[in-house]
N, C-alpha and C positions, 0 to 999 in steps of 0.2 A: 257668174251663172244667174240668169234673170231670176225674179223672185217667183214668178211662175212657173218656172222650168223644174220637174220632179228631180230628186236629185238623183245622182248616178250611182249604179249599185254596182261594185266591185266585190271581186272574191278575195277571203281572206286565208291566210297561211296556219296551219295548226300546228304551232313549232312544237307541240308535244310529241304529236303523231309524227311529225316528220323525224324525231330525234329518234322515237321506236322504231321506225322504220330503218334507219341506219342501223343500226345496232342490230336490228335481225341480217341485215346485208352483209355484215360482217360475221354472222351464225354461218350464211350461204358460202362467204369464203371459204371457211375453214372447214366446209362439209365439202365443198368442191376439191379443195386441195388433199382432203384424206382420201377421197374417191378418185384422185386424178382424173378427174372430169371439167369440161370446159363450161358448163350451164346446167341450170337446173328447170323443169319445166313445171310450174303448178297450174292443175284444173280442175283439184277439189276445192270447192266454195269454201270448206272450212281452212284448209292452208292460206287461202288467198285472203282471208278475213285475217287468218293472223302474220300475214307477212305486212297487208296493207295497215296492219292495226284498227282494223275493223272495217273494210269496205265490204256491204251487204251485197253481194252479188246477187240473189235471190230477189232483191228488189227490182234489178233493171234487165233480165236475161228469164230466157224461158227454157233453154239447155243448159247446163251447168259446162259444158266443153263448149259453149260458143265465145267464152272467155278465158283468157288464160294467162299466166303471167310468167314470161321468160328472165332469168336471172344468171347473167355472168357475174365472173368477179370483182367487176369495178362497173356497172352497170344495169337497168333495170327495165323492163319493156310489157306493156300491155298488149297482147294482139288480141285483137274483139272486131266487132264489126261497125258498120259506120251508123248504126240504129243506135245501139249502146252507148258509142264512146262519150259522147257528149254530155250522158248522166255520169257517166264512169268519172271522167277529169274533171268534173264541175261541182259534184255533188260527191262521189263516194273518194274520191283518191286526189284532190285539188292539192298543188304545192307538195306533193312527196317525191318528187323527183324520177318520175316514171317517163319515160317514154313510147310512142306508140307506133305500131303497126295494125295498121285494118285494111279490113277486104269489106265488099258490097254484102248484104245481108243474104243475097242467095249463089254467094262463093262459097264452096265448103271449107270450113275453118281447117280440117285437117291439109288441105294445100299450104294454108300459111304457117301452121304448125311445120311443115315439112319444109319449107324453106327457112326457117330460122332454125332446123336442125342441122340442116346439111352442112357436112365437112366439120362436125363438131359432135362431142363426146357429150351428149345430153344424159341427165337422170332425170327422173321424174317420179310425180307422185300417181302414176295411172299407168304406167307401162306402154302408153300408145304407140304406135308406129314412129319408129326411126329414135326411140329411148330407150335408156335401160330401165326397168322399175324399181324404185327404191322407197315405197310408202313408207314402210314402218321410221328409215332412219329419216327421210323429212318429217314425218309425224313427232318423234323425239326432242325434235326443236320447239317444240310447242310448250315445252316444260322445261326449267321453272317460268311462271310468268313475270311479265316485267311490273315495273313501277305501274306505268300506265294501268296495265291491265288490273291490279288491284284495287287501283283507284275508282275504276270502272265497276268492279264487282261490287264494292261496297256500295255504289249508287245505285246499281241492279238491284242488289239483296232487298233494300228498301223498298225498290217501286214494288218488285216480285211480292212482297210479305204485306205490304200494305193492300195489293189487287184480292190476295187470297184472303186476309182478314175482315176487310172491309166486306166482302161479298160474302162471307160465313156470317157476317154480324146480320145481315139481311134476311139470312134464312128464314121461313114462314113454314109451318105444317102444309105439304100439300105441293111445294113447289117440287119440282122434277130436278133431275141432277143435271140433264142439259140446261133449264133454265140458270143454275147455278153456275156451269161452264162457262155459259155466255157472258154472264155477268164478269166472272175472271178477264175473260178474254177481252171482252169490251175494256177493262179498266188498264188493261197491259197495252193491247193497239192504240189508245187515246194518247198512251205517252211514249210511241215508237217502239214498243218493245215486244218482240212476237212471241207469242204463246206454243213452245213445242209441243209440250204434251199436258193437258190438262185431265185431272181424274176428280170424278165426284162419286163416292161411293155411299148410297144410303144403307141405313140398318144393317150394316154388318155385310152388305154383298160382297166386302174386298176381303173378305175371310175365306170364303172359296173361290176369288178371281184376285189373285191379288194386282194384277196388272188391266183391270177395267178401267175406262174410260169412264164414260158416263151414256145414260141412254134417257126415256122419258118415264122412267120408274119415280114415282111421288115420293119424298123425304117424309116419313112418319116420326120417327123419334131422334135421329143422330144422322150426319153424315163427315164422312172424312176427304176433305178438300188437298189434293196433291197438285204441284203445280211446276213444271220445266221451263224455265224463260230464257230467252236470248236478245241481247243486243250487243253491237260492235264483234257479234261474234262467239261472245263470251255466254257462258250458261250457268243461272243460279237455280238451286230445288228449293223449296218449301212446303211443308205439310201441316194442315192443323186438323181439329176437332172440335165441331159443336153438337151441341145437344139441346133438343126442344123440352122445356121442363124438367126432367128429370135424366140422371145418367145412368142408364142402365147396369144393374151389379155387374153382369159379364163383363161390360165393356169398361166399367170401373177397375176390375182386379186388373184386366190385362192391360188396361192403361198405366197402373203402377207400376208393372213389371217392364213394359215396354221401353219407358223412361230411363230405367236405370241402365238399360243397354245403349239407349239413345245419349245418354250423359257420358259414360264409359269410353264410348269410342268416341266422342267429341273430345273429352278430355287427353286421350294416347294419340290423339294424331297428330303428332310431333314434327318439328323439323330432323330427318335422319332415321327416323322410325321406319321400320320395315311393317309392312302393310300385312304379312302374315303374322308379325309378333302383334301387332293389335290386335287383329283379330281374335287371337288367342286369349287375350283379356276381357272381350266382349263374350266370349263363348264360355267360357268359366260362369259367367254370370246367368247366361242361360241355362247351362248345367245345373246352379245354385238353386235356382228356382223351379226346377223341376221341370225344365224344358228342353230336354237334350236335343231333340231332333227338329224343335221350331223352327231355327233358323232355316233347315232345308227347303222351308218352304217358299220361302221369298229372298232374294239377293239384298244384300244389307247396305252397301256403301258404294259410291264411286268417287275416285278422282275426276274432275270436273274441271273444265275449261273453256277450248274453243270445240269440242264435243261434249255431249251430256254425260261420255262414259272414255276420259282418257285412257283411265285403270278402273276395272271392277275390282271390288273387295273377294278375293278367295281365300280360302283357307292355307293354302298355300303358295301364298303371294310372294313373289320375291322382290317386290316393286319397293324402294324407298324413296317416301317422302321427301324432297328437295324443294326449301322453302324458296320462291313465294310459291304456294299452291293450294286449290279449293278441294274440300270434299264434302262430300252432298250424304251424310247420314242418315237413312230412313228406315230401320229397323220396323219390325211388324211381330206380334204377339196375339194370334187369334184375330177378333177385329178392331185392335189398334194398332195404329200406326202413327209415328212420331218423324218428323223430318225436318232439317234444318241444313244452312252449309255455314262453314267454319273456314275463316282465310288462316292459312298455317303457314307463320312468320317463322324470321329464324329464331327469337326466343319467347313467341307467344301465340298464343292463337287468338281469332278475332271472331266472334259470332256475330257473323253480316245479316242475318237472317231474324235476328231476334227484337222486339220492339218492348216499349212499356206499356203498351195501347192492349195487353193481351193477357190474359193470367197466366200465372209463370211460377212453375215447380223448380225449386233447388237441390238438386243434387248435389250430396257429396260424396266425391273422388279422391280418396286420398288424401283428405284436407283440402281439396279444390273444391270451390262452389264452382257449378258448371247451371246456366241456367237453361231450362226446358220449357216449351212449350204447354200450359195445361189442357182442360178442358174448357172450351166455351158455354155457359150453360144462359140458353134463352128463356126465360120463363115467361107464360102467360102473361098479359097483361092484368088477368082478372084477379092475379093472386099475389104479383111482385110491383107493378108499376113500373114493370118495363125496366127495372134496374137490372142489371147483368150480374149474376153472383156464380159462385162455382160452389161444389161439395165440400170444399176444404174451409172450415172457419179460418183458417190460419193465413189465408191468401186474403192479401188485399187487392181487391178488383175494380178495375174502371168503371164507372157507371154509366160511360157513353162511348161511343168510338168514333171519329168521325167519319162521316158518310161522302164527305166531299173530296176532290183530287187533293193528296197530301202535295205540301209543296218538296221538292227535291232538287230543284236547278233543271235546267234545258239539259235534255239526253242526247239532241240532236246538235251539231256542231254549227256555229253561229258561221254560216258559210258565207253570207252574204253583208258587206258594210255602207252603209249610205254616206257618202261625202260630198262636199260640198266643192270649194275651192282648193280644200288641200288635198294634195294626192299621194302625201308623203308617208301615210298610213300605211298603203298599199304595197305591201312587200312583194316585191316581184320575183317569180322562179326562173332562173334560167334555163329550166330544163322544161320549163310548162311543154305542154303538148304541142305538136302540128300533123298534120294527117300523113306526111312523109317523113317524121323521123325515124331512124333508124336505128339499129346496135350496127357498130364498126365490128 
């Protein structure tokens, strides 16, 4: 290669993703055998992200039905249009063993699907024409999570938590809820993470409107910041509370109670536990502190994964937690809300949204120490020299929170590799796509 010739760019196969997809192909095979069907059609972007180990079709299509995945017992295929195929195969799903069937963008996608389904017994997550709808059976395959999923959840948890906490640290009196939401969104998007839902509730607004997002209202005393973030199709939730100068008595009292429910929920979210049984333990704490009906005012927790709510916690839920699984606990008491995501493993739980640079309350639950977020208090510079302190003298509080971007490693796959004369580093995929690849 000439000294002045730019290095050649070659696409790199992600071995961990390929292995994950192969394992999910086996799950599809088992489902087809159970239902005596020939193929599965996936059109929901949630299921497509799951099956492809993270392809995000929201980034390249304008209609969720413009790209589908067709899976038989021994092959997998993208059915899409000529506009999106290059991005799908070179950026979203390179080297994952998919074939391609495509049409021009102006040709109906349903005609392509009909061609694939003709003469076959096909089940789908959409129930579209020519298929048998089985959305719940297909959705059940998304849990438990895989080893790749759990590794990514931990990384996503660090990014989402940092985005919320760094934004909270910057709050000053008079900033609007929307301004803070914009800062959280900025910190997520710059790391290629999608903000699914951001809530910034000033001065107790969430006590009346539990699912309030944000508005042009200025923050005068305190704010509750909650965020649900998505990357690789996976979701993580986190919530934090920040006060300016002093913590109002009603908020302090409510927060002391809500962290007890929060800690209990996290502690009892164990592998094999039935959600209804976990809820009974949390509900007893509500009752013990004279709040028997408080839980009825807002939802309490969700099993999350490739959706923000794979299973919602209900009092009579019969769903069992099967590790690995992620649970987002977000109980509320009056104006107070606590929120963290825990990863349920076979013999333990991991706190994926807990960091050392935030005030922490340690709650003892049946001899177990459960870390819970405290309230960050930002005193005025005239009285405290900008040092961060909490209302509890027993807490050791960090004096500063880093405001620049926290290094957590690259979130996007390293898609391209610069090479010179050594082409052996490029692992070629025998199933690389061509315009006329078809399933036999």
